[in-house]
DSSP file (Angstrom, degrees, kcal/mol; ACC not computed):
  #  RESIDUE AA STRUCTURE BP1 BP2  ACC     N-H-->O    O-->H-N    N-H-->O    O-->H-N    TCO  KAPPA ALPHA  PHI   PSI    X-CA   Y-CA   Z-CA
    1    1 A M     >        0   0    0      0, 0.0     4,-2.5     0, 0.0     5,-0.2   0.000 360.0 360.0 360.0 -43.1   11.0   13.2   -2.4
    2    2 A L  H  >  +     0   0    0      2,-0.2     4,-2.5     1,-0.2     5,-0.2   0.901 360.0  49.3 -65.6 -42.3   13.7   12.4    0.1
    3    3 A A  H  > S+     0   0    0      2,-0.2     4,-2.3     1,-0.2    -1,-0.2   0.904 111.9  48.5 -65.3 -39.9   15.9   15.3   -1.1
    4    4 A N  H  > S+     0   0    0      2,-0.2     4,-2.0     1,-0.2    -2,-0.2   0.896 111.6  50.4 -69.3 -39.1   12.9   17.7   -0.9
    5    5 A A  H  <>S+     0   0    0     -4,-2.5     5,-2.8     1,-0.2     4,-0.3   0.922 111.7  47.1 -60.8 -41.8   12.1   16.5    2.6
    6    6 A A  H ><5S+     0   0    0     -4,-2.5     3,-1.0     1,-0.2    -2,-0.2   0.901 109.4  53.9 -66.9 -40.0   15.7   17.0    3.8
    7    7 A Q  H 3<5S+     0   0    0     -4,-2.3    -1,-0.2     1,-0.2    -2,-0.2   0.896 116.3  38.9 -60.9 -40.4   15.8   20.5    2.2
    8    8 A H  T 3<5S-     0   0    0     -4,-2.0    -1,-0.2    -5,-0.1    -2,-0.2   0.396 110.5-120.6 -91.7   3.4   12.6   21.5    4.2
    9    9 A D  T < 5 +     0   0    0     -3,-1.0    -3,-0.2    -4,-0.3     2,-0.1   0.888  54.2 166.5  56.4  41.2   13.6   19.6    7.4
   10   10 A W      < -     0   0    0     -5,-2.8     2,-0.3    -6,-0.2   100,-0.2  -0.422  41.1-105.6 -81.4 158.2   10.5   17.4    7.2
   11   11 A E  E     -A  109   0A   0     98,-1.8    98,-2.1    -2,-0.1     2,-0.4  -0.615  33.0-160.8 -76.0 142.0    9.9   14.3    9.3
   12   12 A I  E     +A  108   0A   0     -2,-0.3   122,-2.1    96,-0.2    96,-0.2  -0.983  16.0 167.2-132.8 124.8   10.2   11.1    7.2
   13   13 A H  E     -AB 107 133A   0     94,-3.0    94,-2.6    -2,-0.4     2,-0.3  -0.692  20.5-138.3-124.5 178.1    8.6    7.8    8.5
   14   14 A Q  E     -A  106   0A   0    118,-2.0   117,-2.0    92,-0.2   118,-0.4  -0.999  13.7-177.0-143.4 138.8    7.9    4.4    6.9
   15   15 A V  E     -AB 105 130A   0     90,-2.3    90,-2.9    -2,-0.3     2,-0.4  -0.959  14.3-147.3-131.1 155.6    5.1    1.9    7.0
   16   16 A D  E     -AB 104 129A   0    113,-2.1   113,-2.9    -2,-0.3     2,-0.5  -0.986  15.6-134.6-120.6 131.0    4.7   -1.5    5.4
   17   17 A V  E >   - B   0 128A   0     86,-3.0     3,-0.8    -2,-0.4     2,-0.3  -0.744  27.4-125.9 -84.5 124.5    1.3   -2.8    4.3
   18   18 A K  T 3  S-     0   0    0    109,-3.0   109,-0.3    -2,-0.5     5,-0.0  -0.542  83.3 -12.1 -74.4 132.6    0.8   -6.4    5.5
   19   19 A S  T >  S-     0   0    0     -2,-0.3     3,-1.3     1,-0.1     4,-0.3   0.868  81.1-176.5  45.9  53.6    0.0   -8.9    2.7
   20   20 A A  G X  S+     0   0    0     -3,-0.8     3,-1.9     1,-0.3     4,-0.4   0.851  72.6  50.1 -50.9 -49.6   -0.7   -6.1    0.3
   21   21 A Y  G >  S+     0   0    0      1,-0.3     3,-0.9     2,-0.2    32,-0.5   0.760 100.2  66.1 -67.6 -19.9   -1.9   -8.1   -2.7
   22   22 A L  G <  S+     0   0    0     -3,-1.3    -1,-0.3     1,-0.2    -2,-0.2   0.561  92.7  63.5 -78.4  -4.5   -4.3  -10.0   -0.6
   23   23 A N  G <  S+     0   0    0     -3,-1.9    -1,-0.2    -4,-0.3    -2,-0.2   0.659  84.5  91.8 -82.0 -19.5   -6.2   -6.8   -0.1
   24   24 A A  S <  S-     0   0    0     -3,-0.9    29,-2.5    -4,-0.4     2,-0.2  -0.643  71.2-137.2 -86.8 123.9   -7.1   -6.4   -3.7
   25   25 A P  E     -F   52   0B   0      0, 0.0     2,-0.4     0, 0.0    27,-0.3  -0.502  22.9-119.6 -74.8 147.2  -10.3   -7.8   -5.0
   26   26 A L  E     -     0   0B   0     25,-2.1     4,-0.1    -2,-0.2    34,-0.0  -0.701  19.6-169.0 -85.9 135.3  -10.2   -9.6   -8.4
   27   27 A E  E    S+     0   0B   0     -2,-0.4    -1,-0.2    32,-0.1     2,-0.1   0.772  72.4  68.8 -90.3 -30.5  -12.3   -8.2  -11.2
   28   28 A E  E    S-     0   0B   0      1,-0.1     2,-0.7    31,-0.0    -2,-0.1  -0.433  93.1-108.4 -84.2 160.5  -11.6  -11.3  -13.4
   29   29 A T  E     +     0   0B   0     -2,-0.1     2,-0.4    20,-0.0    22,-0.1  -0.814  46.0 174.3 -91.7 116.9  -12.9  -14.8  -12.7
   30   30 A V  E     -F   50   0B   0     -2,-0.7    20,-2.7    20,-0.5     2,-0.3  -0.990  11.3-168.9-128.3 128.5  -10.0  -16.9  -11.6
   31   31 A Y  E     -F   49   0B   0     -2,-0.4     2,-0.3    18,-0.2    18,-0.2  -0.813   5.8-178.5-112.2 156.7  -10.1  -20.5  -10.4
   32   32 A M  E     -F   48   0B   0     16,-2.3    16,-3.1    -2,-0.3    -2,-0.0  -0.986  34.0-102.4-148.9 156.3   -7.4  -22.6   -8.8
   33   33 A Y        -     0   0    0     -2,-0.3    14,-0.2    14,-0.2     3,-0.1  -0.611  47.7-114.5 -74.3 139.0   -6.9  -26.1   -7.4
   34   34 A P        -     0   0    0      0, 0.0     3,-0.1     0, 0.0    -1,-0.1  -0.307  38.3 -85.6 -69.2 159.3   -7.1  -26.1   -3.7
   35   35 A P    >   -     0   0    0      0, 0.0     3,-1.8     0, 0.0     4,-0.4  -0.267  59.4 -83.1 -61.1 151.7   -4.1  -27.0   -1.5
   36   36 A K  T 3  S+     0   0    0      1,-0.3    -3,-0.0     2,-0.1     0, 0.0  -0.231 115.9  17.7 -55.9 144.3   -3.5  -30.6   -0.8
   37   37 A R  T 3  S+     0   0    0     -3,-0.1    -1,-0.3     1,-0.1     0, 0.0   0.583  96.4 107.2  68.8  11.2   -5.6  -32.1    2.1
   38   38 A Y    <   +     0   0    0     -3,-1.8     2,-0.2    -4,-0.1    -2,-0.1   0.846  65.1  67.8 -84.0 -34.8   -8.0  -29.0    1.9
   39   39 A L  S    S-     0   0    0     -4,-0.4     2,-0.2    -5,-0.1     3,-0.1  -0.537  79.7-131.1 -83.2 148.4  -10.9  -30.9    0.3
   40   40 A K    >   -     0   0    0     -2,-0.2     3,-2.3     1,-0.2     4,-0.2  -0.461  45.0 -65.4 -90.0 168.8  -12.8  -33.6    2.2
   41   41 A A  T 3  S+     0   0    0      1,-0.3    -1,-0.2    -2,-0.2     0, 0.0  -0.293 125.0  24.5 -53.8 132.6  -13.6  -37.1    0.9
   42   42 A G  T 3  S+     0   0    0     -3,-0.1    -1,-0.3     0, 0.0    -2,-0.0   0.295 100.9  87.8  93.0  -8.1  -16.0  -36.8   -2.0
   43   43 A Q    X   +     0   0    0     -3,-2.3     3,-1.9     3,-0.0    -2,-0.1   0.260  54.4 139.1-103.4   9.6  -14.9  -33.3   -3.0
   44   44 A E  T 3   +     0   0    0      1,-0.2     3,-0.1    -4,-0.2    -4,-0.0  -0.250  66.3  27.0 -57.4 143.9  -12.0  -34.5   -5.3
   45   45 A G  T 3  S+     0   0    0      1,-0.3    -1,-0.2     0, 0.0     2,-0.1   0.303  89.4 130.7  88.6  -9.6  -11.8  -32.5   -8.5
   46   46 A M    <   -     0   0    0     -3,-1.9    -1,-0.3     1,-0.0     2,-0.3  -0.462  41.1-154.6 -75.6 151.3  -13.4  -29.4   -7.1
   47   47 A V        -     0   0    0    -14,-0.2     2,-0.4    -2,-0.1   -14,-0.2  -0.739  10.8-123.9-117.9 169.2  -11.7  -26.0   -7.6
   48   48 A C  E     -F   32   0B   0    -16,-3.1   -16,-2.3    -2,-0.3     2,-0.6  -0.925  14.6-136.4-116.0 139.9  -11.8  -22.7   -5.7
   49   49 A R  E     -F   31   0B   0     -2,-0.4     2,-0.3   -18,-0.2   -18,-0.2  -0.859  23.6-131.3 -96.7 125.4  -12.8  -19.4   -7.2
   50   50 A L  E     +F   30   0B   0    -20,-2.7   -20,-0.5    -2,-0.6     3,-0.1  -0.550  27.4 176.1 -75.9 135.4  -10.5  -16.6   -6.0
   51   51 A L  E    S+     0   0B   0     -2,-0.3   -25,-2.1     1,-0.2     2,-0.3   0.606  72.9  36.3-106.0 -24.8  -12.2  -13.4   -4.7
   52   52 A K  E    S-F   25   0B   0    -27,-0.3    -1,-0.2     1,-0.0   -30,-0.1  -0.866  94.4 -93.5-127.7 160.2   -8.9  -11.7   -3.7
   53   53 A C        -     0   0    0    -29,-2.5     2,-0.3   -32,-0.5   -29,-0.1  -0.313  31.0-154.6 -70.3 154.5   -5.5  -11.6   -5.4
   54   54 A L    >   -     0   0    0     -4,-0.0     3,-1.9    -2,-0.0     6,-0.2  -0.929  34.3 -90.7-122.9 152.3   -2.7  -13.9   -4.4
   55   55 A Y  T 3  S+     0   0    0     -2,-0.3     3,-0.1     1,-0.2   -36,-0.0  -0.418 113.7  34.4 -58.5 136.2    1.0  -13.3   -4.9
   56   56 A G  T 3  S+     0   0    0      1,-0.4     2,-0.3    -2,-0.1    -1,-0.2   0.193  83.3 125.6  99.4 -15.5    2.1  -14.5   -8.2
   57   57 A L    X>  -     0   0    0     -3,-1.9     3,-1.4     1,-0.1     4,-0.5  -0.594  63.5-134.0 -72.4 135.2   -1.1  -13.7  -10.1
   58   58 A K  T 34 S+     0   0    0     -2,-0.3     4,-0.4     1,-0.3     3,-0.3   0.820 106.9  50.1 -60.9 -29.9   -0.5  -11.6  -13.1
   59   59 A Q  T 3> S+     0   0    0      1,-0.2     4,-2.8     2,-0.1    -1,-0.3   0.578  87.5  89.1 -84.5 -10.8   -3.4   -9.3  -12.1
   60   60 A A  H <> S+     0   0    0     -3,-1.4     4,-2.6    -6,-0.2     5,-0.2   0.898  85.4  47.1 -61.0 -46.4   -2.2   -8.9   -8.5
   61   61 A R  H  X S+     0   0    0     -4,-0.5     4,-2.4    -3,-0.3    -1,-0.2   0.938 116.3  44.2 -60.5 -48.2    0.0   -5.8   -9.0
   62   62 A R  H  > S+     0   0    0     -4,-0.4     4,-2.4     1,-0.2    -2,-0.2   0.925 114.2  49.0 -64.3 -45.4   -2.6   -3.9  -11.0
   63   63 A A  H  X S+     0   0    0     -4,-2.8     4,-2.1     2,-0.2    -2,-0.2   0.910 112.1  48.8 -61.4 -43.2   -5.4   -4.9   -8.7
   64   64 A W  H  X S+     0   0    0     -4,-2.6     4,-2.9    -5,-0.2     5,-0.2   0.933 110.6  51.8 -60.4 -46.5   -3.4   -3.8   -5.6
   65   65 A H  H  X S+     0   0    0     -4,-2.4     4,-2.7     1,-0.2    -2,-0.2   0.906 110.3  48.4 -57.8 -43.3   -2.5   -0.5   -7.3
   66   66 A K  H  X S+     0   0    0     -4,-2.4     4,-1.8     2,-0.2    -1,-0.2   0.888 112.7  47.9 -65.0 -39.6   -6.2    0.2   -8.0
   67   67 A E  H  X S+     0   0    0     -4,-2.1     4,-1.7     2,-0.2    -2,-0.2   0.899 112.9  48.5 -67.4 -43.3   -7.2   -0.7   -4.4
   68   68 A M  H  X S+     0   0    0     -4,-2.9     4,-2.7     2,-0.2     5,-0.2   0.902 108.5  54.0 -64.0 -44.7   -4.4    1.6   -3.1
   69   69 A L  H  X S+     0   0    0     -4,-2.7     4,-2.5     1,-0.2    -2,-0.2   0.915 107.3  51.6 -54.9 -44.8   -5.4    4.5   -5.4
   70   70 A S  H  X S+     0   0    0     -4,-1.8     4,-2.0     2,-0.2    -1,-0.2   0.907 110.1  48.6 -62.8 -41.6   -9.0    4.3   -4.1
   71   71 A A  H  X S+     0   0    0     -4,-1.7     4,-1.4     2,-0.2    -2,-0.2   0.947 112.6  47.4 -63.3 -48.5   -7.8    4.5   -0.4
   72   72 A F  H  <>S+     0   0    0     -4,-2.7     5,-2.7     1,-0.2     3,-0.3   0.898 111.8  51.2 -62.3 -40.0   -5.5    7.5   -1.1
   73   73 A D  H ><5S+     0   0    0     -4,-2.5     3,-1.4     1,-0.2    -1,-0.2   0.900 106.1  54.0 -63.1 -40.1   -8.3    9.3   -2.9
   74   74 A Q  H 3<5S+     0   0    0     -4,-2.0    -1,-0.2     1,-0.3    -2,-0.2   0.786 109.7  48.5 -68.0 -26.0  -10.7    8.7   -0.1
   75   75 A I  T 3<5S-     0   0    0     -4,-1.4    -1,-0.3    -3,-0.3    -2,-0.2   0.285 125.5 -97.6 -99.6  11.5   -8.2   10.3    2.4
   76   76 A G  T < 5S+     0   0    0     -3,-1.4     2,-0.3     1,-0.3    14,-0.2   0.664  74.5 139.2  90.9  18.3   -7.6   13.4    0.2
   77   77 A F      < -     0   0    0     -5,-2.7     2,-0.4    -6,-0.2    -1,-0.3  -0.712  37.5-149.5 -95.1 150.9   -4.4   12.5   -1.6
   78   78 A S  E     -C   88   0A   0     10,-2.8    10,-2.5    -2,-0.3     2,-0.3  -0.931  16.4-123.7-114.5 142.5   -3.7   13.2   -5.2
   79   79 A K  E     -C   87   0A   0     -2,-0.4     8,-0.2     8,-0.2     2,-0.2  -0.658  29.9-117.7 -81.6 133.9   -1.4   11.1   -7.5
   80   80 A L        -     0   0    0      6,-2.4     6,-0.2     3,-0.5     3,-0.1  -0.523  14.8-138.6 -71.1 140.9    1.4   13.1   -9.2
   81   81 A G  S    S+     0   0    0      1,-0.2     3,-0.2    -2,-0.2    -1,-0.1   0.841 100.5  47.5 -69.2 -35.2    1.1   13.1  -12.9
   82   82 A V  S    S+     0   0    0      1,-0.3     2,-0.4     2,-0.0    -1,-0.2   0.699 122.5  29.4 -83.8 -23.0    4.8   12.6  -13.5
   83   83 A D    >   -     0   0    0      3,-0.2     3,-1.7    -3,-0.1    -3,-0.5  -0.900  61.7-162.7-143.4 112.5    5.2    9.7  -11.0
   84   84 A H  T 3  S+     0   0    0     -2,-0.4    -3,-0.1     1,-0.3    -1,-0.1   0.367  89.2  62.8 -77.7   5.9    2.4    7.4  -10.3
   85   85 A S  T 3  S+     0   0    0     16,-0.0    15,-3.0    -6,-0.0     2,-0.4   0.328  89.2  81.1-108.2   6.3    4.1    6.2   -7.1
   86   86 A L  E <   - D   0  99A   0     -3,-1.7    -6,-2.4    -6,-0.2     2,-0.4  -0.933  56.2-173.4-111.9 135.1    4.0    9.6   -5.4
   87   87 A F  E     -CD  79  98A   0     11,-2.3    11,-2.9    -2,-0.4     2,-0.3  -0.981   3.9-168.1-127.6 139.8    1.0   10.9   -3.6
   88   88 A V  E     -CD  78  97A   0    -10,-2.5   -10,-2.8    -2,-0.4     2,-0.4  -0.929  12.4-172.4-132.3 151.7    0.5   14.4   -2.1
   89   89 A R  E     - D   0  96A   0      7,-2.0     7,-2.1    -2,-0.3     2,-0.4  -0.965  12.7-170.3-141.4 121.2   -1.9   16.2    0.2
   90   90 A H  E     + D   0  95A   0     -2,-0.4     5,-0.2   -14,-0.2    -2,-0.0  -0.906  11.5 165.3-113.8 143.2   -1.7   19.9    0.8
   91   91 A S        -     0   0    0      3,-2.2     3,-0.2    -2,-0.4    -2,-0.0  -0.907  52.3 -97.4-139.0 168.4   -3.5   22.1    3.3
   92   92 A P  S    S+     0   0    0      0, 0.0     3,-0.1     0, 0.0    -2,-0.0   0.752 122.7  34.8 -57.5 -24.0   -2.8   25.6    4.4
   93   93 A T  S    S+     0   0    0      1,-0.2     2,-0.3     0, 0.0    -3,-0.0   0.609 123.2  18.7-110.1 -13.2   -1.0   24.4    7.4
   94   94 A E        -     0   0    0     -3,-0.2    -3,-2.2     2,-0.0     2,-0.4  -0.996  51.1-150.1-156.0 158.7    0.8   21.2    6.3
   95   95 A Q  E     -D   90   0A   0     -2,-0.3    15,-2.1    -5,-0.2     2,-0.4  -0.985  11.8-170.3-128.6 141.8    2.0   19.1    3.4
   96   96 A T  E     -DE  89 109A   0     -7,-2.1    -7,-2.0    -2,-0.4     2,-0.4  -1.000   0.7-172.7-133.6 134.3    2.3   15.3    3.2
   97   97 A V  E     -DE  88 108A   0     11,-3.1    11,-2.9    -2,-0.4     2,-0.5  -0.987   4.5-165.9-125.3 133.3    4.1   13.4    0.5
   98   98 A V  E     -DE  87 107A   0    -11,-2.9   -11,-2.3    -2,-0.4     2,-0.5  -0.982   5.1-161.8-125.9 124.2    4.0    9.6    0.3
   99   99 A A  E     -DE  86 106A   0      7,-2.5     7,-2.7    -2,-0.5     2,-0.5  -0.897  15.0-159.4-101.1 125.2    6.2    7.4   -1.9
  100  100 A V  E     + E   0 105A   0    -15,-3.0     2,-0.4    -2,-0.5     5,-0.2  -0.911  19.7 178.6-115.7 134.0    5.0    4.0   -2.5
  101  101 A A  E >  S- E   0 104A   0      3,-2.8     3,-2.4    -2,-0.5     2,-1.2  -0.854  70.2 -67.8-129.5  93.1    6.9    0.9   -3.6
  102  102 A T  T 3  S-     0   0    0     -2,-0.4    -2,-0.0     1,-0.3     0, 0.0  -0.455 122.4  -9.6  59.2 -93.0    4.5   -2.1   -3.8
  103  103 A D  T 3  S+     0   0    0     -2,-1.2   -86,-3.0    -3,-0.1     2,-0.4   0.399 118.3  90.4-113.8   2.0    3.7   -2.4   -0.1
  104  104 A D  E <   -AE  16 101A   0     -3,-2.4    -3,-2.8   -88,-0.2     2,-0.5  -0.845  54.4-170.1 -99.6 133.4    6.3   -0.1    1.4
  105  105 A M  E     -AE  15 100A   0    -90,-2.9   -90,-2.3    -2,-0.4     2,-0.5  -0.981  12.0-159.3-130.6 127.8    5.4    3.6    1.9
  106  106 A A  E     -AE  14  99A   0     -7,-2.7    -7,-2.5    -2,-0.5     2,-0.5  -0.915  15.8-158.8-102.4 126.7    7.8    6.4    2.9
  107  107 A I  E     -AE  13  98A   0    -94,-2.6   -94,-3.0    -2,-0.5     2,-0.4  -0.946  11.5-178.7-116.0 118.0    5.9    9.4    4.4
  108  108 A A  E     +AE  12  97A   0    -11,-2.9   -11,-3.1    -2,-0.5     2,-0.3  -0.947  14.2 164.0-112.6 131.4    7.4   12.8    4.4
  109  109 A A  E     -AE  11  96A   0    -98,-2.1   -98,-1.8    -2,-0.4   -13,-0.2  -0.984  49.6-118.7-148.7 158.4    5.5   15.6    6.0
  110  110 A S  S    S+     0   0    0    -15,-2.1     2,-0.3    -2,-0.3   -14,-0.1   0.585 101.0  26.8 -73.5  -9.2    5.9   19.1    7.3
  111  111 A S  S  > S-     0   0    0    -16,-0.3     4,-1.1  -100,-0.1     5,-0.1  -0.984  72.3-126.3-148.7 157.6    4.9   18.0   10.8
  112  112 A T  H  > S+     0   0    0     -2,-0.3     4,-2.5     1,-0.2     5,-0.2   0.854 111.9  62.2 -69.5 -33.6    4.9   14.8   12.9
  113  113 A D  H  > S+     0   0    0      1,-0.2     4,-2.3     2,-0.2    -1,-0.2   0.864 100.4  52.4 -60.4 -37.5    1.2   15.3   13.4
  114  114 A A  H  > S+     0   0    0      2,-0.2     4,-2.5     1,-0.2    -1,-0.2   0.881 110.1  49.0 -65.6 -38.7    0.6   14.9    9.6
  115  115 A I  H  X S+     0   0    0     -4,-1.1     4,-2.5     2,-0.2    -2,-0.2   0.919 111.6  47.5 -67.7 -43.3    2.5   11.7    9.6
  116  116 A I  H  X S+     0   0    0     -4,-2.5     4,-2.1     2,-0.2    -2,-0.2   0.890 112.0  50.9 -63.8 -39.6    0.5   10.3   12.6
  117  117 A R  H  X S+     0   0    0     -4,-2.3     4,-2.8    -5,-0.2    -2,-0.2   0.944 110.2  50.1 -63.2 -46.1   -2.7   11.4   10.9
  118  118 A F  H  X S+     0   0    0     -4,-2.5     4,-2.9     1,-0.2     5,-0.3   0.941 110.7  49.3 -61.3 -44.5   -1.7    9.6    7.6
  119  119 A K  H  X S+     0   0    0     -4,-2.5     4,-1.6     1,-0.2    -1,-0.2   0.896 111.6  48.4 -61.4 -38.2   -0.9    6.4    9.5
  120  120 A S  H  < S+     0   0    0     -4,-2.1     4,-0.4    -5,-0.2    -1,-0.2   0.933 114.5  46.2 -68.0 -43.7   -4.2    6.4   11.3
  121  121 A E  H >< S+     0   0    0     -4,-2.8     3,-1.3     1,-0.2     4,-0.3   0.927 113.2  46.8 -64.6 -47.5   -6.1    7.1    8.1
  122  122 A I  H >X S+     0   0    0     -4,-2.9     4,-2.2     1,-0.3     3,-1.3   0.794 104.2  62.6 -69.3 -27.8   -4.3    4.4    6.0
  123  123 A S  T 3< S+     0   0    0     -4,-1.6    -1,-0.3    -5,-0.3    -2,-0.2   0.615  91.5  67.1 -73.3 -11.5   -4.7    1.8    8.8
  124  124 A Q  T <4 S+     0   0    0     -3,-1.3    -1,-0.3    -4,-0.4    -2,-0.2   0.681 113.2  30.8 -75.3 -15.9   -8.5    2.2    8.3
  125  125 A F  T <4 S+     0   0    0     -3,-1.3     2,-0.3    -4,-0.3    -2,-0.2   0.757 128.2  25.7-105.3 -37.5   -8.1    0.6    4.9
  126  126 A F  S  < S-     0   0    0     -4,-2.2     2,-0.6   -55,-0.0    -1,-0.3  -0.915  75.7-113.4-132.5 152.3   -5.0   -1.8    5.3
  127  127 A D        -     0   0    0   -109,-0.3  -109,-3.0    -2,-0.3     2,-0.3  -0.779  49.8-175.3 -82.7 123.3   -3.4   -3.6    8.1
  128  128 A I  E     -B   17   0A   0     -2,-0.6     2,-0.5  -111,-0.2  -111,-0.2  -0.778  29.5-135.6-121.2 160.1    0.1   -1.8    8.4
  129  129 A T  E     -B   16   0A   0   -113,-2.9  -113,-2.1    -2,-0.3     2,-0.8  -0.988  24.3-138.6-112.2 119.6    3.3   -2.2   10.3
  130  130 A D  E     -B   15   0A   0     -2,-0.5  -115,-0.2  -115,-0.2  -113,-0.0  -0.698  21.0-178.0 -80.1 112.3    4.5    1.1   11.6
  131  131 A L  E     -     0   0A   0   -117,-2.0  -116,-0.2    -2,-0.8    -1,-0.1   0.391  27.6-146.1 -93.3   3.5    8.3    1.2   11.1
  132  132 A G  E     +     0   0A   0   -118,-0.4  -118,-2.0     2,-0.0    -1,-0.3  -0.312  61.5  12.6  69.3-150.1    8.8    4.6   12.7
  133  133 A E  E    S-B   13   0A   0   -120,-0.2  -120,-0.3     1,-0.1     2,-0.1  -0.312  94.4 -99.8 -63.2 141.7   11.4    7.0   11.4
  134  134 A I        +     0   0    0   -122,-2.1    -1,-0.1     1,-0.2     3,-0.1  -0.345  52.5 154.5 -69.7 138.9   12.8    5.8    8.1
  135  135 A R  S    S+     0   0    0      1,-0.5     7,-3.6    -3,-0.1     2,-0.4   0.578  70.3  19.6-129.0 -40.7   16.2    4.0    8.1
  136  136 A W  E     +G  141   0C   0      5,-0.3    -1,-0.5     6,-0.2     2,-0.3  -0.995  58.6 176.4-135.1 140.0   16.0    1.8    4.9
  137  137 A F  E >  S-G  140   0C   0      3,-2.3     3,-1.2    -2,-0.4   -31,-0.0  -0.920  74.8 -14.3-146.4 122.9   13.9    2.2    1.8
  138  138 A L  T 3  S-     0   0    0     -2,-0.3     3,-0.1     1,-0.3    -1,-0.0   0.905 129.4 -51.8  52.4  47.8   14.2    0.0   -1.2
  139  139 A S  T 3  S+     0   0    0      1,-0.2     2,-0.5     0, 0.0    -1,-0.3   0.593 113.4 120.0  66.4  14.9   17.6   -1.3    0.0
  140  140 A F  E <   -G  137   0C   0     -3,-1.2    -3,-2.3     2,-0.0     2,-0.5  -0.915  62.8-130.6-110.1 131.9   19.0    2.1    0.5
  141  141 A K  E      G  136   0C   0     -2,-0.5    -5,-0.3    -5,-0.2    -6,-0.0  -0.686 360.0 360.0 -78.4 127.6   20.1    3.3    3.9
  142  142 A I              0   0    0     -7,-3.6    -6,-0.2    -2,-0.5    -1,-0.1   0.406 360.0 360.0 -98.7 360.0   18.7    6.6    4.7
């Protein structure tokens, strides 16, 4: 994606989804012991049913990916068949490609307006941190 963006002189930005796994609802029934001092007197032995994923749950990665796929689908992106971490949206006037690594997203587009539009659309689904023009991605300096 980065090589293609450089070849076409596209803009490349980056966003981070805050607490990504916490956005994903659980399909399975999962219980946990509450944190110490969470329960009041007389509630000893009670457990909490999780409604959303927590970091460390085996289901968290899959549930987050499913939630993310739904958001991308709703804003008109398609997943590439050869790479399930790349999403594309084409229109007659612009192209946008998003590479996702868990909660980090690199956005390459034929115009700055397309990137701004994507950031606005994805922020309707998730709380994001706009990191501006890409500098580092997956420990690589860009």
